[in-house]
PyMOL Python script that loads the backbone (N, CA, C, O; Angstrom):
from pymol import cmd

cmd.read_pdbstr("""\
ATOM      1  N   UNK A   1      98.074  76.552 108.915  1.00  0.00           N
ATOM      2  CA  UNK A   1      98.217  77.269 110.166  1.00  0.00           C
ATOM      3  C   UNK A   1      98.367  78.758 109.880  1.00  0.00           C
ATOM      4  O   UNK A   1      98.964  79.141 108.873  1.00  0.00           O
ATOM      5  N   UNK A   2      97.841  79.580 110.739  1.00  0.00           N
ATOM      6  CA  UNK A   2      97.894  81.022 110.557  1.00  0.00           C
ATOM      7  C   UNK A   2      99.251  81.570 110.988  1.00  0.00           C
ATOM      8  O   UNK A   2      99.868  81.050 111.917  1.00  0.00           O
ATOM      9  N   UNK A   3      99.712  82.618 110.315  1.00  0.00           N
ATOM     10  CA  UNK A   3     100.965  83.250 110.765  1.00  0.00           C
ATOM     11  C   UNK A   3     100.802  83.851 112.162  1.00  0.00           C
ATOM     12  O   UNK A   3      99.711  84.271 112.548  1.00  0.00           O
ATOM     13  N   UNK A   4     101.874  83.883 112.886  1.00  0.00           N
ATOM     14  CA  UNK A   4     101.849  84.384 114.255  1.00  0.00           C
ATOM     15  C   UNK A   4     101.419  85.848 114.312  1.00  0.00           C
ATOM     16  O   UNK A   4     100.778  86.270 115.275  1.00  0.00           O
ATOM     17  N   UNK A   5     101.772  86.630 113.276  1.00  0.00           N
ATOM     18  CA  UNK A   5     101.416  88.055 113.268  1.00  0.00           C
ATOM     19  C   UNK A   5      99.911  88.255 113.255  1.00  0.00           C
ATOM     20  O   UNK A   5      99.422  89.259 113.772  1.00  0.00           O
ATOM     21  N   UNK A   6      99.160  87.317 112.673  1.00  0.00           N
ATOM     22  CA  UNK A   6      97.699  87.446 112.672  1.00  0.00           C
ATOM     23  C   UNK A   6      97.158  87.350 114.099  1.00  0.00           C
ATOM     24  O   UNK A   6      96.218  88.055 114.467  1.00  0.00           O
ATOM     25  N   UNK A   7      97.761  86.473 114.893  1.00  0.00           N
ATOM     26  CA  UNK A   7      97.309  86.339 116.277  1.00  0.00           C
ATOM     27  C   UNK A   7      97.634  87.601 117.085  1.00  0.00           C
ATOM     28  O   UNK A   7      96.844  88.023 117.929  1.00  0.00           O
ATOM     29  N   UNK A   8      98.802  88.198 116.820  1.00  0.00           N
ATOM     30  CA  UNK A   8      99.151  89.432 117.508  1.00  0.00           C
ATOM     31  C   UNK A   8      98.183  90.551 117.139  1.00  0.00           C
ATOM     32  O   UNK A   8      97.747  91.309 118.006  1.00  0.00           O
ATOM     33  N   UNK A   9      97.849  90.657 115.859  1.00  0.00           N
ATOM     34  CA  UNK A   9      96.910  91.691 115.419  1.00  0.00           C
ATOM     35  C   UNK A   9      95.534  91.461 116.017  1.00  0.00           C
ATOM     36  O   UNK A   9      94.875  92.406 116.451  1.00  0.00           O
ATOM     37  N   UNK A  10      95.098  90.210 116.042  1.00  0.00           N
ATOM     38  CA  UNK A  10      93.787  89.915 116.620  1.00  0.00           C
ATOM     39  C   UNK A  10      93.773  90.229 118.115  1.00  0.00           C
ATOM     40  O   UNK A  10      92.793  90.779 118.617  1.00  0.00           O
ATOM     41  N   UNK A  11      94.831  89.892 118.823  1.00  0.00           N
ATOM     42  CA  UNK A  11      94.898  90.184 120.251  1.00  0.00           C
ATOM     43  C   UNK A  11      94.874  91.693 120.493  1.00  0.00           C
ATOM     44  O   UNK A  11      94.195  92.165 121.405  1.00  0.00           O
ATOM     45  N   UNK A  12      95.604  92.441 119.689  1.00  0.00           N
ATOM     46  CA  UNK A  12      95.630  93.889 119.828  1.00  0.00           C
ATOM     47  C   UNK A  12      94.236  94.477 119.605  1.00  0.00           C
ATOM     48  O   UNK A  12      93.818  95.378 120.332  1.00  0.00           O
ATOM     49  N   UNK A  13      93.529  93.975 118.618  1.00  0.00           N
ATOM     50  CA  UNK A  13      92.191  94.487 118.346  1.00  0.00           C
ATOM     51  C   UNK A  13      91.204  94.083 119.438  1.00  0.00           C
ATOM     52  O   UNK A  13      90.241  94.805 119.698  1.00  0.00           O
ATOM     53  N   UNK A  14      91.431  92.948 120.074  1.00  0.00           N
ATOM     54  CA  UNK A  14      90.549  92.547 121.171  1.00  0.00           C
ATOM     55  C   UNK A  14      90.777  93.411 122.409  1.00  0.00           C
ATOM     56  O   UNK A  14      89.831  93.765 123.112  1.00  0.00           O
ATOM     57  N   UNK A  15      92.029  93.744 122.666  1.00  0.00           N
ATOM     58  CA  UNK A  15      92.341  94.526 123.858  1.00  0.00           C
ATOM     59  C   UNK A  15      91.950  95.983 123.667  1.00  0.00           C
ATOM     60  O   UNK A  15      91.290  96.563 124.528  1.00  0.00           O
ATOM     61  N   UNK A  16      92.351  96.585 122.544  1.00  0.00           N
ATOM     62  CA  UNK A  16      92.060  97.986 122.247  1.00  0.00           C
ATOM     63  C   UNK A  16      91.012  98.028 121.138  1.00  0.00           C
ATOM     64  O   UNK A  16      91.360  98.013 119.957  1.00  0.00           O
ATOM     65  N   UNK A  17      89.785  98.078 121.492  1.00  0.00           N
ATOM     66  CA  UNK A  17      88.718  98.018 120.504  1.00  0.00           C
ATOM     67  C   UNK A  17      88.375  99.427 120.022  1.00  0.00           C
ATOM     68  O   UNK A  17      87.258  99.902 120.224  1.00  0.00           O
ATOM     69  N   UNK A  18      89.334 100.088 119.387  1.00  0.00           N
ATOM     70  CA  UNK A  18      89.140 101.435 118.896  1.00  0.00           C
ATOM     71  C   UNK A  18      88.912 101.399 117.381  1.00  0.00           C
ATOM     72  O   UNK A  18      89.641 100.700 116.677  1.00  0.00           O
ATOM     73  N   UNK A  19      87.931 102.125 116.865  1.00  0.00           N
ATOM     74  CA  UNK A  19      87.708 102.129 115.411  1.00  0.00           C
ATOM     75  C   UNK A  19      88.899 102.659 114.626  1.00  0.00           C
ATOM     76  O   UNK A  19      89.177 102.191 113.522  1.00  0.00           O
ATOM     77  N   UNK A  20      89.599 103.634 115.193  1.00  0.00           N
ATOM     78  CA  UNK A  20      90.762 104.188 114.498  1.00  0.00           C
ATOM     79  C   UNK A  20      91.845 103.121 114.372  1.00  0.00           C
ATOM     80  O   UNK A  20      92.450 102.979 113.309  1.00  0.00           O
ATOM     81  N   UNK A  21      92.094 102.377 115.435  1.00  0.00           N
ATOM     82  CA  UNK A  21      93.119 101.345 115.387  1.00  0.00           C
ATOM     83  C   UNK A  21      92.716 100.201 114.463  1.00  0.00           C
ATOM     84  O   UNK A  21      93.576  99.604 113.816  1.00  0.00           O
ATOM     85  N   UNK A  22      91.438  99.887 114.390  1.00  0.00           N
ATOM     86  CA  UNK A  22      90.991  98.853 113.449  1.00  0.00           C
ATOM     87  C   UNK A  22      91.238  99.289 112.018  1.00  0.00           C
ATOM     88  O   UNK A  22      91.690  98.491 111.197  1.00  0.00           O
ATOM     89  N   UNK A  23      90.942 100.561 111.702  1.00  0.00           N
ATOM     90  CA  UNK A  23      91.174 101.061 110.343  1.00  0.00           C
ATOM     91  C   UNK A  23      92.662 101.092 110.016  1.00  0.00           C
ATOM     92  O   UNK A  23      93.068 100.734 108.910  1.00  0.00           O
ATOM     93  N   UNK A  24      93.473 101.518 110.979  1.00  0.00           N
ATOM     94  CA  UNK A  24      94.919 101.546 110.745  1.00  0.00           C
ATOM     95  C   UNK A  24      95.465 100.136 110.525  1.00  0.00           C
ATOM     96  O   UNK A  24      96.296  99.923 109.642  1.00  0.00           O
ATOM     97  N   UNK A  25      95.005  99.180 111.318  1.00  0.00           N
ATOM     98  CA  UNK A  25      95.460  97.803 111.161  1.00  0.00           C
ATOM     99  C   UNK A  25      95.067  97.258 109.796  1.00  0.00           C
ATOM    100  O   UNK A  25      95.869  96.611 109.122  1.00  0.00           O
ATOM    101  N   UNK A  26      93.827  97.523 109.394  1.00  0.00           N
ATOM    102  CA  UNK A  26      93.376  97.062 108.081  1.00  0.00           C
ATOM    103  C   UNK A  26      94.155  97.757 106.969  1.00  0.00           C
ATOM    104  O   UNK A  26      94.524  97.123 105.980  1.00  0.00           O
ATOM    105  N   UNK A  27      94.405  99.039 107.122  1.00  0.00           N
ATOM    106  CA  UNK A  27      95.149  99.776 106.101  1.00  0.00           C
ATOM    107  C   UNK A  27      96.569  99.282 105.948  1.00  0.00           C
ATOM    108  O   UNK A  27      97.041  99.084 104.828  1.00  0.00           O
ATOM    109  N   UNK A  28      97.264  99.077 107.069  1.00  0.00           N
ATOM    110  CA  UNK A  28      98.634  98.573 106.988  1.00  0.00           C
ATOM    111  C   UNK A  28      98.658  97.140 106.463  1.00  0.00           C
ATOM    112  O   UNK A  28      99.585  96.751 105.753  1.00  0.00           O
ATOM    113  N   UNK A  29      97.656  96.368 106.806  1.00  0.00           N
ATOM    114  CA  UNK A  29      97.577  95.010 106.275  1.00  0.00           C
ATOM    115  C   UNK A  29      97.390  94.996 104.771  1.00  0.00           C
ATOM    116  O   UNK A  29      98.037  94.220 104.069  1.00  0.00           O
ATOM    117  N   UNK A  30      96.506  95.851 104.271  1.00  0.00           N
ATOM    118  CA  UNK A  30      96.304  95.945 102.818  1.00  0.00           C
ATOM    119  C   UNK A  30      97.548  96.476 102.116  1.00  0.00           C
ATOM    120  O   UNK A  30      97.894  96.028 101.023  1.00  0.00           O
ATOM    121  N   UNK A  31      98.219  97.441 102.754  1.00  0.00           N
ATOM    122  CA  UNK A  31      99.455  97.975 102.184  1.00  0.00           C
ATOM    123  C   UNK A  31     100.513  96.883 102.083  1.00  0.00           C
ATOM    124  O   UNK A  31     101.173  96.752 101.052  1.00  0.00           O
ATOM    125  N   UNK A  32     100.678  96.100 103.142  1.00  0.00           N
ATOM    126  CA  UNK A  32     101.646  95.005 103.124  1.00  0.00           C
ATOM    127  C   UNK A  32     101.286  93.936 102.105  1.00  0.00           C
ATOM    128  O   UNK A  32     102.164  93.393 101.434  1.00  0.00           O
ATOM    129  N   UNK A  33      99.995  93.632 101.988  1.00  0.00           N
ATOM    130  CA  UNK A  33      99.551  92.650 101.000  1.00  0.00           C
ATOM    131  C   UNK A  33      99.848  93.143  99.585  1.00  0.00           C
ATOM    132  O   UNK A  33     100.296  92.371  98.738  1.00  0.00           O
ATOM    133  N   UNK A  34      99.596  94.440  99.326  1.00  0.00           N
ATOM    134  CA  UNK A  34      99.868  95.005  98.004  1.00  0.00           C
ATOM    135  C   UNK A  34     101.363  94.980  97.695  1.00  0.00           C
ATOM    136  O   UNK A  34     101.756  94.700  96.563  1.00  0.00           O
ATOM    137  N   UNK A  35     102.197  95.269  98.692  1.00  0.00           N
ATOM    138  CA  UNK A  35     103.640  95.220  98.471  1.00  0.00           C
ATOM    139  C   UNK A  35     104.092  93.824  98.068  1.00  0.00           C
ATOM    140  O   UNK A  35     104.876  93.666  97.132  1.00  0.00           O
ATOM    141  N   UNK A  36     103.607  92.829  98.765  1.00  0.00           N
ATOM    142  CA  UNK A  36     103.998  91.455  98.450  1.00  0.00           C
ATOM    143  C   UNK A  36     103.422  91.030  97.103  1.00  0.00           C
ATOM    144  O   UNK A  36     104.089  90.338  96.333  1.00  0.00           O
ATOM    145  N   UNK A  37     102.192  91.438  96.815  1.00  0.00           N
ATOM    146  CA  UNK A  37     101.547  91.058  95.562  1.00  0.00           C
ATOM    147  C   UNK A  37     102.268  91.645  94.348  1.00  0.00           C
ATOM    148  O   UNK A  37     102.373  90.986  93.313  1.00  0.00           O
ATOM    149  N   UNK A  38     102.770  92.888  94.469  1.00  0.00           N
ATOM    150  CA  UNK A  38     103.466  93.531  93.359  1.00  0.00           C
ATOM    151  C   UNK A  38     104.959  93.237  93.346  1.00  0.00           C
ATOM    152  O   UNK A  38     105.684  93.778  92.511  1.00  0.00           O
ATOM    153  N   UNK A  39     105.431  92.392  94.252  1.00  0.00           N
ATOM    154  CA  UNK A  39     106.815  91.948  94.213  1.00  0.00           C
ATOM    155  C   UNK A  39     107.812  92.818  94.966  1.00  0.00           C
ATOM    156  O   UNK A  39     109.020  92.651  94.793  1.00  0.00           O
ATOM    157  N   UNK A  40     107.342  93.736  95.792  1.00  0.00           N
ATOM    158  CA  UNK A  40     108.260  94.548  96.579  1.00  0.00           C
ATOM    159  C   UNK A  40     108.694  93.772  97.812  1.00  0.00           C
ATOM    160  O   UNK A  40     107.909  93.037  98.410  1.00  0.00           O
ATOM    161  N   UNK A  41     109.945  93.947  98.177  1.00  0.00           N
ATOM    162  CA  UNK A  41     110.446  93.331  99.405  1.00  0.00           C
ATOM    163  C   UNK A  41     110.154  94.280 100.563  1.00  0.00           C
ATOM    164  O   UNK A  41     110.532  95.450 100.496  1.00  0.00           O
ATOM    165  N   UNK A  42     109.497  93.818 101.612  1.00  0.00           N
ATOM    166  CA  UNK A  42     109.153  94.718 102.719  1.00  0.00           C
ATOM    167  C   UNK A  42     110.335  95.095 103.616  1.00  0.00           C
ATOM    168  O   UNK A  42     110.303  96.156 104.239  1.00  0.00           O
ATOM    169  N   UNK A  43     111.370  94.268 103.700  1.00  0.00           N
ATOM    170  CA  UNK A  43     112.476  94.544 104.618  1.00  0.00           C
ATOM    171  C   UNK A  43     113.253  95.812 104.251  1.00  0.00           C
ATOM    172  O   UNK A  43     113.512  96.620 105.143  1.00  0.00           O
ATOM    173  N   UNK A  44     113.639  96.033 102.987  1.00  0.00           N
ATOM    174  CA  UNK A  44     114.347  97.284 102.672  1.00  0.00           C
ATOM    175  C   UNK A  44     113.491  98.522 102.904  1.00  0.00           C
ATOM    176  O   UNK A  44     114.000  99.565 103.314  1.00  0.00           O
ATOM    177  N   UNK A  45     112.195  98.408 102.641  1.00  0.00           N
ATOM    178  CA  UNK A  45     111.317  99.551 102.894  1.00  0.00           C
ATOM    179  C   UNK A  45     111.237  99.859 104.387  1.00  0.00           C
ATOM    180  O   UNK A  45     111.247 101.023 104.788  1.00  0.00           O
ATOM    181  N   UNK A  46     111.159  98.826 105.194  1.00  0.00           N
ATOM    182  CA  UNK A  46     111.114  99.024 106.641  1.00  0.00           C
ATOM    183  C   UNK A  46     112.409  99.655 107.142  1.00  0.00           C
ATOM    184  O   UNK A  46     112.376 100.553 107.983  1.00  0.00           O
ATOM    185  N   UNK A  47     113.540  99.193 106.635  1.00  0.00           N
ATOM    186  CA  UNK A  47     114.818  99.790 107.020  1.00  0.00           C
ATOM    187  C   UNK A  47     114.890 101.252 106.598  1.00  0.00           C
ATOM    188  O   UNK A  47     115.404 102.093 107.335  1.00  0.00           O
ATOM    189  N   UNK A  48     114.374 101.550 105.415  1.00  0.00           N
ATOM    190  CA  UNK A  48     114.357 102.931 104.952  1.00  0.00           C
ATOM    191  C   UNK A  48     113.500 103.822 105.828  1.00  0.00           C
ATOM    192  O   UNK A  48     113.881 104.952 106.134  1.00  0.00           O
ATOM    193  N   UNK A  49     112.342 103.318 106.232  1.00  0.00           N
ATOM    194  CA  UNK A  49     111.475 104.109 107.102  1.00  0.00           C
ATOM    195  C   UNK A  49     112.098 104.320 108.471  1.00  0.00           C
ATOM    196  O   UNK A  49     111.990 105.404 109.044  1.00  0.00           O
ATOM    197  N   UNK A  50     112.745 103.298 108.994  1.00  0.00           N
ATOM    198  CA  UNK A  50     113.310 103.395 110.337  1.00  0.00           C
ATOM    199  C   UNK A  50     114.594 104.219 110.347  1.00  0.00           C
ATOM    200  O   UNK A  50     114.776 105.071 111.217  1.00  0.00           O
ATOM    201  N   UNK A  51     115.480 103.974 109.393  1.00  0.00           N
ATOM    202  CA  UNK A  51     116.798 104.613 109.405  1.00  0.00           C
ATOM    203  C   UNK A  51     116.871 105.894 108.589  1.00  0.00           C
ATOM    204  O   UNK A  51     117.874 106.604 108.662  1.00  0.00           O
ATOM    205  N   UNK A  52     115.846 106.208 107.820  1.00  0.00           N
ATOM    206  CA  UNK A  52     115.893 107.367 106.934  1.00  0.00           C
ATOM    207  C   UNK A  52     116.120 108.678 107.657  1.00  0.00           C
ATOM    208  O   UNK A  52     116.961 109.477 107.243  1.00  0.00           O
ATOM    209  N   UNK A  53     115.387 108.909 108.725  1.00  0.00           N
ATOM    210  CA  UNK A  53     115.519 110.160 109.464  1.00  0.00           C
ATOM    211  C   UNK A  53     116.897 110.280 110.112  1.00  0.00           C
ATOM    212  O   UNK A  53     117.500 111.354 110.101  1.00  0.00           O
ATOM    213  N   UNK A  54     117.388 109.190 110.668  1.00  0.00           N
ATOM    214  CA  UNK A  54     118.704 109.199 111.297  1.00  0.00           C
ATOM    215  C   UNK A  54     119.797 109.481 110.265  1.00  0.00           C
ATOM    216  O   UNK A  54     120.727 110.242 110.534  1.00  0.00           O
ATOM    217  N   UNK A  55     119.684 108.867 109.083  1.00  0.00           N
ATOM    218  CA  UNK A  55     120.687 109.097 108.045  1.00  0.00           C
ATOM    219  C   UNK A  55     120.645 110.544 107.560  1.00  0.00           C
ATOM    220  O   UNK A  55     121.690 111.137 107.292  1.00  0.00           O
ATOM    221  N   UNK A  56     119.460 111.110 107.448  1.00  0.00           N
ATOM    222  CA  UNK A  56     119.350 112.506 107.021  1.00  0.00           C
ATOM    223  C   UNK A  56     119.979 113.446 108.049  1.00  0.00           C
ATOM    224  O   UNK A  56     120.671 114.394 107.675  1.00  0.00           O
ATOM    225  N   UNK A  57     119.747 113.196 109.333  1.00  0.00           N
ATOM    226  CA  UNK A  57     120.338 114.028 110.381  1.00  0.00           C
ATOM    227  C   UNK A  57     121.862 113.949 110.360  1.00  0.00           C
ATOM    228  O   UNK A  57     122.541 114.966 110.498  1.00  0.00           O
ATOM    229  N   UNK A  58     122.393 112.750 110.190  1.00  0.00           N
ATOM    230  CA  UNK A  58     123.855 112.580 110.175  1.00  0.00           C
ATOM    231  C   UNK A  58     124.471 113.203 108.927  1.00  0.00           C
ATOM    232  O   UNK A  58     125.587 113.718 108.991  1.00  0.00           O
ATOM    233  N   UNK A  59     123.771 113.169 107.792  1.00  0.00           N
ATOM    234  CA  UNK A  59     124.277 113.830 106.596  1.00  0.00           C
ATOM    235  C   UNK A  59     124.337 115.338 106.799  1.00  0.00           C
ATOM    236  O   UNK A  59     125.321 115.978 106.428  1.00  0.00           O
ATOM    237  N   UNK A  60     123.293 115.904 107.385  1.00  0.00           N
ATOM    238  CA  UNK A  60     123.309 117.335 107.673  1.00  0.00           C
ATOM    239  C   UNK A  60     124.424 117.699 108.641  1.00  0.00           C
ATOM    240  O   UNK A  60     125.094 118.717 108.465  1.00  0.00           O
ATOM    241  N   UNK A  61     124.623 116.876 109.658  1.00  0.00           N
ATOM    242  CA  UNK A  61     125.685 117.128 110.622  1.00  0.00           C
ATOM    243  C   UNK A  61     127.050 117.082 109.944  1.00  0.00           C
ATOM    244  O   UNK A  61     127.911 117.915 110.227  1.00  0.00           O
ATOM    245  N   UNK A  62     127.254 116.119 109.055  1.00  0.00           N
ATOM    246  CA  UNK A  62     128.536 116.021 108.351  1.00  0.00           C
ATOM    247  C   UNK A  62     128.750 117.212 107.425  1.00  0.00           C
ATOM    248  O   UNK A  62     129.872 117.703 107.304  1.00  0.00           O
ATOM    249  N   UNK A  63     127.686 117.686 106.765  1.00  0.00           N
ATOM    250  CA  UNK A  63     127.829 118.844 105.885  1.00  0.00           C
ATOM    251  C   UNK A  63     128.129 120.114 106.679  1.00  0.00           C
ATOM    252  O   UNK A  63     128.886 120.968 106.217  1.00  0.00           O
ATOM    253  N   UNK A  64     127.543 120.243 107.863  1.00  0.00           N
ATOM    254  CA  UNK A  64     127.825 121.407 108.698  1.00  0.00           C
ATOM    255  C   UNK A  64     129.274 121.369 109.181  1.00  0.00           C
ATOM    256  O   UNK A  64     129.961 122.390 109.175  1.00  0.00           O
ATOM    257  N   UNK A  65     129.735 120.192 109.598  1.00  0.00           N
ATOM    258  CA  UNK A  65     131.105 120.067 110.086  1.00  0.00           C
ATOM    259  C   UNK A  65     132.101 120.365 108.971  1.00  0.00           C
ATOM    260  O   UNK A  65     133.119 121.014 109.213  1.00  0.00           O
ATOM    261  N   UNK A  66     131.822 119.897 107.746  1.00  0.00           N
ATOM    262  CA  UNK A  66     132.765 120.109 106.636  1.00  0.00           C
ATOM    263  C   UNK A  66     132.584 121.471 105.977  1.00  0.00           C
ATOM    264  O   UNK A  66     133.337 121.817 105.066  1.00  0.00           O
ATOM    265  N   UNK A  67     131.609 122.240 106.415  1.00  0.00           N
ATOM    266  CA  UNK A  67     131.314 123.570 105.860  1.00  0.00           C
ATOM    267  C   UNK A  67     131.020 123.511 104.368  1.00  0.00           C
ATOM    268  O   UNK A  67     131.328 124.451 103.635  1.00  0.00           O
ATOM    269  N   UNK A  68     130.432 122.422 103.919  1.00  0.00           N
ATOM    270  CA  UNK A  68     130.005 122.318 102.532  1.00  0.00           C
ATOM    271  C   UNK A  68     131.094 122.014 101.543  1.00  0.00           C
ATOM    272  O   UNK A  68     130.873 122.136 100.338  1.00  0.00           O
ATOM    273  N   UNK A  69     132.277 121.619 102.006  1.00  0.00           N
ATOM    274  CA  UNK A  69     133.381 121.335 101.092  1.00  0.00           C
ATOM    275  C   UNK A  69     133.026 120.167 100.175  1.00  0.00           C
ATOM    276  O   UNK A  69     133.425 120.142  99.010  1.00  0.00           O
ATOM    277  N   UNK A  70     132.282 119.208 100.700  1.00  0.00           N
ATOM    278  CA  UNK A  70     131.894 118.049  99.888  1.00  0.00           C
ATOM    279  C   UNK A  70     131.013 118.475  98.708  1.00  0.00           C
ATOM    280  O   UNK A  70     131.021 117.830  97.660  1.00  0.00           O
ATOM    281  N   UNK A  71     130.265 119.548  98.879  1.00  0.00           N
ATOM    282  CA  UNK A  71     129.365 119.994  97.810  1.00  0.00           C
ATOM    283  C   UNK A  71     130.103 120.765  96.722  1.00  0.00           C
ATOM    284  O   UNK A  71     129.591 120.865  95.607  1.00  0.00           O
ATOM    285  N   UNK A  72     131.282 121.312  96.999  1.00  0.00           N
ATOM    286  CA  UNK A  72     131.969 122.154  96.018  1.00  0.00           C
ATOM    287  C   UNK A  72     133.230 121.518  95.446  1.00  0.00           C
ATOM    288  O   UNK A  72     133.707 121.969  94.404  1.00  0.00           O
ATOM    289  N   UNK A  73     133.780 120.507  96.069  1.00  0.00           N
ATOM    290  CA  UNK A  73     135.031 119.919  95.576  1.00  0.00           C
ATOM    291  C   UNK A  73     134.760 119.001  94.384  1.00  0.00           C
ATOM    292  O   UNK A  73     133.629 118.570  94.157  1.00  0.00           O
ATOM    293  N   UNK A  74     135.808 118.716  93.639  1.00  0.00           N
ATOM    294  CA  UNK A  74     135.659 117.839  92.471  1.00  0.00           C
ATOM    295  C   UNK A  74     135.336 116.409  92.895  1.00  0.00           C
ATOM    296  O   UNK A  74     134.608 115.707  92.192  1.00  0.00           O
ATOM    297  N   UNK A  75     135.868 115.971  94.035  1.00  0.00           N
ATOM    298  CA  UNK A  75     135.546 114.638  94.543  1.00  0.00           C
ATOM    299  C   UNK A  75     134.065 114.545  94.892  1.00  0.00           C
ATOM    300  O   UNK A  75     133.412 113.543  94.601  1.00  0.00           O
ATOM    301  N   UNK A  76     133.553 115.577  95.506  1.00  0.00           N
ATOM    302  CA  UNK A  76     132.134 115.594  95.843  1.00  0.00           C
ATOM    303  C   UNK A  76     131.244 115.593  94.614  1.00  0.00           C
ATOM    304  O   UNK A  76     130.215 114.918  94.577  1.00  0.00           O
ATOM    305  N   UNK A  77     131.659 116.368  93.592  1.00  0.00           N
ATOM    306  CA  UNK A  77     130.870 116.399  92.355  1.00  0.00           C
ATOM    307  C   UNK A  77     130.860 115.030  91.680  1.00  0.00           C
ATOM    308  O   UNK A  77     129.821 114.588  91.190  1.00  0.00           O
ATOM    309  N   UNK A  78     131.995 114.364  91.653  1.00  0.00           N
ATOM    310  CA  UNK A  78     132.035 113.049  91.013  1.00  0.00           C
ATOM    311  C   UNK A  78     131.247 112.014  91.827  1.00  0.00           C
ATOM    312  O   UNK A  78     130.613 111.132  91.248  1.00  0.00           O
ATOM    313  N   UNK A  79     131.279 112.112  93.153  1.00  0.00           N
ATOM    314  CA  UNK A  79     130.496 111.195  93.987  1.00  0.00           C
ATOM    315  C   UNK A  79     129.005 111.427  93.780  1.00  0.00           C
ATOM    316  O   UNK A  79     128.234 110.471  93.703  1.00  0.00           O
ATOM    317  N   UNK A  80     128.593 112.692  93.689  1.00  0.00           N
ATOM    318  CA  UNK A  80     127.175 112.973  93.437  1.00  0.00           C
ATOM    319  C   UNK A  80     126.759 112.497  92.058  1.00  0.00           C
ATOM    320  O   UNK A  80     125.655 111.978  91.893  1.00  0.00           O
ATOM    321  N   UNK A  81     127.626 112.664  91.060  1.00  0.00           N
ATOM    322  CA  UNK A  81     127.320 112.188  89.707  1.00  0.00           C
ATOM    323  C   UNK A  81     127.182 110.670  89.694  1.00  0.00           C
ATOM    324  O   UNK A  81     126.289 110.137  89.034  1.00  0.00           O
ATOM    325  N   UNK A  82     128.056 109.969  90.416  1.00  0.00           N
ATOM    326  CA  UNK A  82     127.964 108.512  90.498  1.00  0.00           C
ATOM    327  C   UNK A  82     126.667 108.087  91.191  1.00  0.00           C
ATOM    328  O   UNK A  82     126.018 107.132  90.766  1.00  0.00           O
ATOM    329  N   UNK A  83     126.290 108.803  92.262  1.00  0.00           N
ATOM    330  CA  UNK A  83     125.055 108.468  92.972  1.00  0.00           C
ATOM    331  C   UNK A  83     123.842 108.689  92.091  1.00  0.00           C
ATOM    332  O   UNK A  83     122.924 107.869  92.085  1.00  0.00           O
ATOM    333  N   UNK A  84     123.823 109.792  91.343  1.00  0.00           N
ATOM    334  CA  UNK A  84     122.690 110.062  90.457  1.00  0.00           C
ATOM    335  C   UNK A  84     122.619 109.027  89.346  1.00  0.00           C
ATOM    336  O   UNK A  84     121.532 108.570  88.993  1.00  0.00           O
ATOM    337  N   UNK A  85     123.762 108.654  88.795  1.00  0.00           N
ATOM    338  CA  UNK A  85     123.753 107.652  87.713  1.00  0.00           C
ATOM    339  C   UNK A  85     123.297 106.298  88.238  1.00  0.00           C
ATOM    340  O   UNK A  85     122.605 105.564  87.533  1.00  0.00           O
ATOM    341  N   UNK A  86     123.674 105.958  89.464  1.00  0.00           N
ATOM    342  CA  UNK A  86     123.195 104.690  90.037  1.00  0.00           C
ATOM    343  C   UNK A  86     121.696 104.736  90.300  1.00  0.00           C
ATOM    344  O   UNK A  86     121.011 103.723  90.159  1.00  0.00           O
ATOM    345  N   UNK A  87     121.186 105.889  90.678  1.00  0.00           N
ATOM    346  CA  UNK A  87     119.736 106.012  90.903  1.00  0.00           C
ATOM    347  C   UNK A  87     118.966 105.854  89.604  1.00  0.00           C
ATOM    348  O   UNK A  87     117.884 105.268  89.595  1.00  0.00           O
ATOM    349  N   UNK A  88     119.503 106.361  88.516  1.00  0.00           N
ATOM    350  CA  UNK A  88     118.809 106.252  87.225  1.00  0.00           C
ATOM    351  C   UNK A  88     118.967 104.870  86.609  1.00  0.00           C
ATOM    352  O   UNK A  88     118.149 104.466  85.782  1.00  0.00           O
ATOM    353  N   UNK A  89     120.007 104.139  86.998  1.00  0.00           N
ATOM    354  CA  UNK A  89     120.264 102.821  86.427  1.00  0.00           C
ATOM    355  C   UNK A  89     119.350 101.861  87.072  1.00  0.00           C
ATOM    356  O   UNK A  89     119.379 100.672  86.753  1.00  0.00           O
TER     357      UNK A  89
END
""", "prot")
cmd.dss("prot")
cmd.show_as("cartoon", "prot")
cmd.util.cbc("prot")
cmd.orient("prot")
């Protein structure tokens, strides 16, 4: 049996028969297939795409409110060092 998402994509292409939308659908489909084929989990990537901008805005807002104290204090330096070490690990 076909996945339900295939039926949604087919219905969308039947209703909106635009060449640009067909190319975008094919491109996103190939991208998703490549992610699964190479072992990437799509859910964390989707969360990153959706929540990334919001998290960046809130970080900027917090830095403005604190007047950059987090960037200059010893606690902030150690937290940044821990974050960088976790990224490299």
